[in-house]
SERO-4910 file (N, C-alpha, C, O; in steps of 0.05 Angstrom, whole numbers):
BEGIN
 pado doro    nc1    nc2    nc3   cac1   cac2   cac3    cc1    cc2    cc3    oc1    oc2    oc3
  Met    A   -516   -286     53   -494   -271     62   -474   -267     39   -469   -286     24
  Pro    A   -463   -243     36   -442   -239     16   -418   -256     20   -411   -263     43
  Thr    A   -404   -264     -1   -379   -278      1   -357   -258      8   -355   -237     -5
  Glu    A   -341   -263     29   -320   -245     36   -295   -251     20   -286   -273     18
  Val    A   -284   -229      9   -259   -231     -6   -239   -212      7   -245   -188      9
  Ile    A   -216   -222     15   -195   -205     26   -176   -198      3   -166   -215    -11
  Val    A   -172   -172     -1   -155   -162    -22   -131   -148    -10   -134   -128      3
  His    A   -107   -159    -15    -82   -145     -6    -72   -127    -29    -72   -135    -52
  Phe    A    -65   -103    -21    -57    -84    -42    -34    -66    -33    -29    -63     -9
  Asp    A    -20    -56    -53     -1    -34    -49    -10    -13    -70    -12    -19    -93
  Val    A    -14     12    -61    -25     33    -78     -9     36   -103    -20     42   -124
  Met    A     18     34   -102     35     40   -124     37     18   -145     48     23   -167
  Cys    A     26     -5   -140     29    -28   -159      7    -26   -180    -16    -27   -174
  Pro    A     14    -23   -206     -6    -21   -227    -22    -47   -230    -46    -45   -237
  Trp    A    -10    -70   -226    -25    -95   -229    -45    -97   -206    -68   -106   -211
  Ala    A    -38    -90   -182    -57    -90   -160    -80    -71   -165   -103    -77   -158
  Tyr    A    -74    -48   -177    -96    -29   -182   -116    -40   -202   -140    -37   -198
  Gln    A   -107    -53   -223   -125    -65   -242   -141    -87   -229   -165    -91   -235
  Gly    A   -128   -103   -212   -142   -123   -197   -164   -111   -179   -185   -123   -176
  Ser    A   -158    -88   -167   -178    -75   -150   -201    -65   -166   -224    -67   -156
  Arg    A   -197    -55   -190   -219    -46   -207   -236    -69   -214   -261    -67   -214
  Trp    A   -224    -92   -220   -240   -116   -228   -256   -125   -204   -280   -131   -207
  Ile    A   -244   -127   -180   -259   -139   -158   -282   -121   -149   -302   -130   -139
  Arg    A   -279    -95   -152   -301    -76   -146   -324    -82   -165   -348    -82   -156
  Glu    A   -318    -86   -190   -339    -91   -210   -352   -118   -204   -377   -121   -204
  Ala    A   -336   -139   -198   -346   -165   -192   -363   -165   -167   -382   -180   -165
  Ala    A   -355   -148   -148   -370   -148   -122   -399   -140   -127   -417   -150   -113
  Asp    A   -404   -122   -146   -432   -113   -151   -448   -135   -165   -472   -136   -163
  Leu    A   -434   -152   -180   -448   -172   -196   -452   -198   -181   -470   -213   -187
  Arg    A   -434   -204   -162   -434   -230   -149   -438   -229   -119   -432   -249   -105
  Asp    A   -446   -207   -108   -452   -204    -80   -428   -211    -63   -428   -230    -47
  Leu    A   -407   -195    -67   -382   -199    -52   -378   -176    -32   -386   -154    -38
  His    A   -366   -183    -10   -357   -162      9   -326   -161      8   -313   -181     13
  Val    A   -315   -138      0   -286   -136     -3   -274   -123     22   -283   -102     31
  Glu    A   -255   -137     33   -240   -128     56   -212   -120     46   -198   -137     36
  Trp    A   -205    -95     50   -179    -85     40   -157    -88     62   -161    -80     85
  Arg    A   -135   -101     53   -113   -105     72    -87    -95     59    -85    -94     34
  Phe    A    -67    -89     75    -43    -77     66    -21    -98     60    -19   -118     74
  Phe    A     -6    -93     39     18   -108     33     39    -88     22     34    -75      2
  Ala    A     61    -86     36     81    -66     30    103    -77     12    121    -91     21
  Leu    A    102    -70    -13    123    -79    -32    150    -68    -25    170    -82    -29
  Glu    A    151    -44    -14    177    -33     -6    190    -50     15    214    -55     14
  Glu    A    175    -60     34    186    -77     55    191   -105     44    212   -117     50
  Gln    A    174   -115     27    178   -141     15    204   -142     -2    218   -162     -3
  Asn    A    210   -120    -15    234   -118    -33    258   -107    -18    278   -100    -31
  Trp    A    256   -103      8    278    -92     24    303   -109     21    302   -133     20
  Gln    A    326    -95     19    352   -108     16    370   -101     40    369    -79     50
  Glu    A    386   -121     48    405   -117     70    422    -92     65    433    -88     43
  Gly    A    425    -76     85    441    -52     83    426    -27     76    436     -5     78
  Lys    A    401    -31     67    383     -8     61    365     -2     85    362    -18    103
  Lys    A    354     22     85    336     29    106    309     16    101    300     14     78
  His    A    296      7    122    268     -1    120    251     23    114    258     45    121
  Pro    A    228     19    101    212     43     94    203     60    118    201     84    116
  Trp    A    198     47    141    190     62    164    212     78    177    208     93    196
  Glu    A    237     73    168    260     88    179    265    114    164    283    129    170
  Arg    A    249    120    144    251    145    128    229    164    136    207    155    144
  Pro    A    234    190    135    212    210    142    188    206    123    165    209    132
  Trp    A    193    201     98    172    195     79    182    173     60    204    175     50
  Ser    A    165    153     56    172    132     38    148    128     19    126    124     28
  Tyr    A    154    130     -7    133    136    -26    109    117    -26     87    126    -30
  Ser    A    113     91    -21     91     73    -21     81     67      8     57     66     13
  Trp    A    100     63     26     94     57     54     77     79     66     58     74     81
  Ser    A     84    104     60     70    127     72     40    127     63     23    134     79
  Leu    A     35    119     38      7    118     29     -9     97     45    -32    101     51
  Leu    A      4     74     51     -9     54     67    -14     64     95    -35     58    108
  Arg    A      4     81    106      0     92    132    -24    111    132    -39    112    151
  Ile    A    -27    126    110    -51    144    108    -76    127    107    -96    134    120
  Ala    A    -75    105     92    -99     87     91   -105     75    119   -128     72    126
  Ala    A    -84     69    134    -88     58    161   -101     79    179   -118     72    195
  Phe    A    -92    104    177   -104    125    192   -134    129    184   -151    132    201
  Ala    A   -139    128    158   -166    131    148   -184    109    159   -207    113    166
  Arg    A   -173     84    160   -189     62    170   -198     67    199   -221     62    207
  Arg    A   -179     77    215   -185     81    244   -202    106    249   -219    106    267
  Glu    A   -198    127    234   -209    153    241   -231    163    221   -247    181    229
  Leu    A   -232    152    197   -249    164    177   -270    145    165   -282    152    145
  Gly    A   -273    121    176   -294    105    165   -288     76    160   -302     63    144
  Gly    A   -268     65    173   -262     36    171   -254     27    143   -241     41    128
  Asn    A   -263      3    137   -256    -10    111   -265      6     87   -251      8     67
  Glu    A   -288     19     89   -298     35     67   -280     58     61   -275     65     38
  Ala    A   -269     71     82   -251     93     78   -225     84     65   -214     98     48
  Val    A   -215     60     72   -192     49     59   -197     46     29   -181     54     12
  Gly    A   -220     34     22   -227     29     -6   -230     55    -21   -221     56    -44
  Arg    A   -241     75     -9   -244    101    -23   -217    114    -27   -212    124    -49
  Phe    A   -200    113     -7   -174    125    -11   -158    111    -33   -146    124    -49
  Tyr    A   -159     85    -32   -144     69    -52   -155     75    -80   -139     79    -99
  Ala    A   -181     76    -83   -193     81   -110   -185    109   -120   -178    111   -143
  Thr    A   -185    129   -103   -178    156   -111   -149    159   -117   -141    169   -138
  Ala    A   -132    149    -99   -103    151   -103    -94    135   -127    -78    144   -143
  Gly    A   -106    111   -130    -99     94   -153   -107    106   -179    -92    106   -199
  His    A   -131    118   -180   -141    131   -205   -123    154   -212   -115    157   -235
  Arg    A   -116    170   -193    -99    194   -198    -72    185   -209    -62    196   -228
  Tyr    A    -60    165   -197    -33    157   -204    -32    140   -230    -17    146   -248
  His    A    -48    119   -230    -46     99   -252    -61    107   -277    -55     98   -299
  Glu    A    -82    125   -274    -97    132   -298    -93    161   -306    -92    167   -330
  Gln    A    -90    179   -287    -87    207   -293    -58    216   -294    -52    238   -304
  Gly    A    -40    199   -285    -12    207   -285     -4    229   -265     14    244   -270
  Leu    A    -19    230   -243    -14    251   -223      2    238   -200     -5    216   -191
  Pro    A     22    252   -190     37    241   -167     19    239   -142      5    258   -135
  Val    A     20    216   -129      7    213   -103     27    204    -83     22    203    -59
  His    A     51    198    -92     72    186    -75     90    207    -62    112    200    -52
  Thr    A     82    232    -64     95    254    -50     76    265    -29     52    261    -32
  Pro    A     86    279     -9     67    291     10     46    309     -3     22    307      4
  Asp    A     54    326    -21     34    343    -34     15    327    -52     -9    333    -52
  Gly    A     25    307    -66      8    291    -82    -12    275    -65    -36    273    -72
  Ala    A     -3    266    -42    -22    251    -24    -43    271    -13    -66    263    -10
  Arg    A    -35    295     -6    -54    315      4    -75    321    -17    -99    324    -11
  Ala    A    -67    322    -43    -86    328    -64   -106    305    -67   -130    309    -71
  Ala    A    -96    280    -64   -115    257    -65   -134    257    -42   -158    252    -45
  Val    A   -124    264    -18   -142    265      6   -163    287      2   -186    284      9
  Ala    A   -154    310     -9   -172    333    -13   -194    325    -32   -217    333    -29
  Glu    A   -187    310    -53   -207    301    -73   -229    285    -59   -252    285    -68
  Leu    A   -223    271    -38   -242    255    -23   -260    272     -5   -279    262      6
  Gly    A   -253    298     -3   -268    315     15   -257    314     43   -270    325     61
  Trp    A   -234    302     47   -222    301     74   -203    325     77   -194    337     58
  Asp    A   -197    331    102   -177    352    108   -150    343     99   -141    321    107
  Pro    A   -136    358     82   -109    350     73    -90    345     96    -70    331     93
  Asn    A    -95    356    120    -78    352    143    -79    322    152    -62    314    168
  Val    A    -97    307    142    -98    278    148    -71    266    141    -62    248    155
  Val    A    -59    274    120    -33    263    112    -12    268    134      2    249    142
  Asp    A    -10    292    144      9    298    165      3    284    191     21    275    205
  Leu    A    -23    282    197    -31    268    221    -24    238    220    -14    226    239
  Ala    A    -28    226    196    -22    198    193      8    193    196     16    173    208
  Ile    A     25    211    184     54    207    185     65    213    213     85    201    221
  Ala    A     52    231    228     61    237    255     54    216    275     65    214    296
  Asp    A     34    199    268     24    179    286     39    152    281     34    139    261
  Glu    A     57    145    300     73    121    296     57     96    296     66     75    286
  Ser    A     32     97    307     16     73    307      8     64    279      2     41    274
  Thr    A      8     83    259      1     75    232     23     57    220     17     39    205
  Thr    A     48     62    228     70     45    219     66     17    231     69     -3    218
  Arg    A     59     16    257     55    -10    270     32    -25    257     33    -49    253
  Asp    A     11    -11    250    -12    -24    237     -5    -36    210    -12    -59    204
  Val    A      9    -20    194     17    -30    167     36    -53    169     34    -73    155
  Leu    A     56    -50    187     76    -72    190     63    -98    200     70   -119    190
  Ala    A     45    -96    219     32   -120    229     16   -133    207     16   -158    205
  Glu    A      2   -118    191    -15   -129    170      2   -141    148     -4   -163    138
  His    A     24   -128    142     43   -139    121     55   -165    131     56   -184    116
  Arg    A     64   -166    156     77   -190    166     57   -213    168     64   -236    163
  Glu    A     32   -207    174     12   -228    175      7   -239    147      3   -263    143
  Ala    A      7   -221    127      4   -230     99     27   -249     91     22   -269     79
  Val    A     51   -241     98     74   -257     91     72   -284    105     79   -305     94
  Arg    A     64   -284    130     60   -309    145     41   -328    131     44   -353    132
  Gln    A     21   -317    117      1   -333    103     12   -342     76     -2   -357     62
  Gly    A     36   -334     68     48   -342     43     45   -322     21     54   -327     -2
  Ile    A     34   -298     26     32   -278      6     59   -266      0     74   -258     19
  Phe    A     66   -263    -25     92   -253    -33     90   -229    -51    111   -216    -57
  Gly    A     67   -222    -60     63   -199    -78     34   -193    -82     17   -206    -70
  Val    A     29   -172    -98      1   -164   -103     -3   -161   -133     16   -155   -148
  Pro    A    -28   -166   -142    -52   -170   -127    -54   -198   -115    -48   -218   -128
  Ser    A    -63   -200    -90    -68   -225    -77    -96   -225    -65   -104   -205    -53
  Phe    A   -111   -246    -68   -138   -248    -59   -141   -273    -42   -129   -293    -47
  Thr    A   -157   -270    -21   -163   -293     -4   -193   -298     -4   -209   -280      2
  Val    A   -201   -322    -12   -230   -329    -12   -232   -357     -2   -217   -375     -9
  His    A   -251   -361     17   -256   -387     29   -230   -398     41   -226   -423     41
  Gly    A   -214   -381     52   -189   -390     65   -166   -395     46   -144   -401     55
  Gln    A   -171   -393     20   -150   -398      0   -137   -372     -8   -151   -354    -17
  Val    A   -110   -371     -7    -95   -347    -16    -87   -352    -45    -76   -372    -52
  Leu    A    -94   -332    -62    -88   -334    -90    -73   -310    -99    -81   -287    -93
  Phe    A    -51   -313   -114    -37   -291   -126    -49   -287   -154    -48   -305   -171
  Gly    A    -61   -264   -159    -74   -259   -184   -104   -263   -181   -113   -271   -159
  Pro    A   -119   -258   -202   -110   -254   -229    -95   -228   -233   -101   -207   -221
  Val    A    -74   -229   -250    -57   -207   -257    -67   -195   -283    -64   -208   -304
  Leu    A    -79   -172   -282    -94   -161   -305    -81   -135   -314    -74   -117   -299
  Leu    A    -78   -133   -341    -69   -107   -352    -93    -88   -354    -90    -64   -350
  Glu    A   -116    -99   -361   -140    -83   -363   -162    -98   -348   -167   -122   -353
  Ala    A   -175    -85   -329   -196    -97   -313   -221   -102   -330   -231    -83   -343
  Pro    A   -231   -127   -331   -256   -131   -346   -280   -118   -332   -279   -114   -308
  Thr    A   -300   -111   -347   -324    -98   -337   -348   -115   -343   -347   -134   -359
  Gly    A   -371   -108   -331   -396   -121   -337   -394   -151   -330   -380   -159   -312
  Glu    A   -409   -167   -345   -411   -195   -340   -384   -209   -343   -379   -230   -331
  Ala    A   -366   -198   -359   -339   -209   -361   -325   -209   -334   -310   -228   -328
  Ala    A   -329   -188   -318   -317   -187   -292   -330   -209   -274   -316   -221   -258
  Gly    A   -356   -213   -277   -369   -234   -262   -359   -262   -269   -355   -279   -252
  Arg    A   -355   -266   -295   -346   -293   -304   -317   -298   -294   -311   -321   -287
  Leu    A   -301   -277   -294   -274   -281   -283   -275   -288   -254   -259   -305   -244
  Trp    A   -293   -275   -239   -296   -283   -211   -304   -312   -208   -294   -326   -191
  Asp    A   -322   -321   -225   -331   -349   -224   -307   -367   -228   -304   -388   -215
  Ala    A   -289   -360   -247   -266   -376   -252   -247   -376   -228   -235   -397   -222
  Val    A   -244   -353   -215   -227   -351   -192   -238   -368   -169   -223   -381   -155
  Leu    A   -264   -368   -166   -277   -384   -145   -272   -413   -150   -266   -429   -132
  Thr    A   -274   -422   -176   -268   -449   -183   -239   -456   -176   -232   -477   -166
  Trp    A   -221   -437   -183   -192   -441   -178   -188   -445   -148   -173   -463   -140
  Ser    A   -202   -429   -131   -198   -432   -102   -207   -459    -92   -197   -468    -71
  Glu    A   -225   -472   -106   -236   -498    -97   -218   -521   -106   -220   -543    -95
  Ile    A   -200   -516   -125   -182   -538   -135   -155   -533   -122   -138   -519   -133
  Thr    A   -151   -545    -99   -128   -539    -82   -102   -549    -94    -80   -542    -85
  Ser    A   -103   -566   -115    -79   -576   -128    -70   -558   -151    -49   -563   -163
  Leu    A    -86   -537   -157    -80   -519   -179    -63   -496   -168    -73   -480   -152
  Tyr    A    -38   -495   -175    -20   -475   -164    -14   -451   -183    -11   -429   -174
  Glu    A    -13   -457   -209     -5   -435   -227    -16   -440   -255    -16   -463   -264
  Met    A    -24   -418   -268    -31   -418   -296    -23   -391   -307    -31   -371   -296
  Lys    A     -7   -390   -328      6   -365   -336      7   -363   -366     12   -382   -381
  Arg    A      1   -338   -376      3   -332   -404     30   -319   -410     37   -299   -396
  Pro    A     46   -329   -429     72   -316   -434     69   -288   -446     49   -283   -460
  Lys    A     87   -271   -440     87   -243   -451    105   -242   -475    130   -247   -473
  Leu    A     94   -236   -499    109   -233   -523    116   -203   -527    108   -186   -511
  Ala    A    130   -197   -549    139   -169   -554    115   -150   -554    116   -128   -543
  Ala    A     94   -158   -568     70   -141   -570     58   -136   -542     47   -115   -537
  Asp    A     59   -157   -525     48   -154   -498     64   -134   -482     53   -117   -468
  His    A     90   -135   -485    107   -116   -470    102    -87   -479    103    -69   -463
  Glu    A     96    -84   -504     89    -56   -514     63    -47   -503     60    -24   -495
  Arg    A     43    -65   -502     17    -58   -490     21    -50   -460      8    -31   -451
  Ile    A     37    -65   -446     42    -60   -418     56    -32   -415     49    -17   -398
  Arg    A     75    -27   -432     89     -1   -431     69     22   -435     70     42   -420
  Gln    A     52     19   -454     32     40   -460     12     43   -436      5     65   -429
  Ala    A      4     21   -425    -15     22   -403     -3     34   -378    -17     48   -363
  Phe    A     23     31   -374     36     41   -350     47     69   -354     60     80   -337
  Glu    A     42     81   -378     54    107   -384     44    129   -364     61    145   -357
  Pro    A     18    129   -356     10    150   -337     26    150   -311     34    171   -301
  Ser    A     30    126   -299     45    125   -274     74    132   -279     87    143   -261
  Ala    A     85    125   -302    113    133   -308    115    164   -309    135    175   -300
  Arg    A     95    177   -321     94    206   -321     93    218   -293    106    237   -286
  Ala    A     77    205   -276     74    214   -249    100    212   -234    107    230   -218
  Arg    A    115    191   -238    142    189   -225    160    210   -235    176    222   -219
  Glu    A    159    217   -261    176    237   -272    169    265   -260    187    281   -255
  Arg    A    144    270   -257    135    296   -246    145    300   -217    150    322   -208
  Ala    A    148    278   -203    155    279   -175    185    281   -171    194    285   -148
  Met    A    200    277   -192    230    277   -189    240    306   -187    264    310   -185
***
């Protein structure tokens, strides 16, 4: 039987996107079944006095999760969620195309071969907000505070946090290391410091999504 890995994601997070690219590669090499779950950074970062994301007609990250929730129910379950995330993430984080606007989301949906009206149907359906909120709150209850977060064998792990997703056997070896990490329950954190050169690499890597934000302004 494949090993089940639960992956919590927010479409707009560049670190989560690289983590998703890695786990897809590792899944092919290590016989993993990936279950996609929602984590709403907009709600996690909510501040007193501000509107919650579901209180706005459109909320750039929350609305994308609502589209994914609709796709899960109406367009193919977990596989549909994974396809939507892969397409929207590629467009935003690699191609620099807005997906966090209604028109940008419709373009991502159309690329999948779905009716662009899926976006409007998802936003008009209040149950998609309930689905995302319930999943987010359950993640928080489990101790998840950000993404990328992975759950394997009942252990919740934040990270690995990757600037570039490894490919080939390197992706498999990283999975092996994560599996070992999950088995050592006294291991809480291991972190590489970011130096000036690292910050410049990060800036360059995140440039496409920065362009996408500018296009949408």
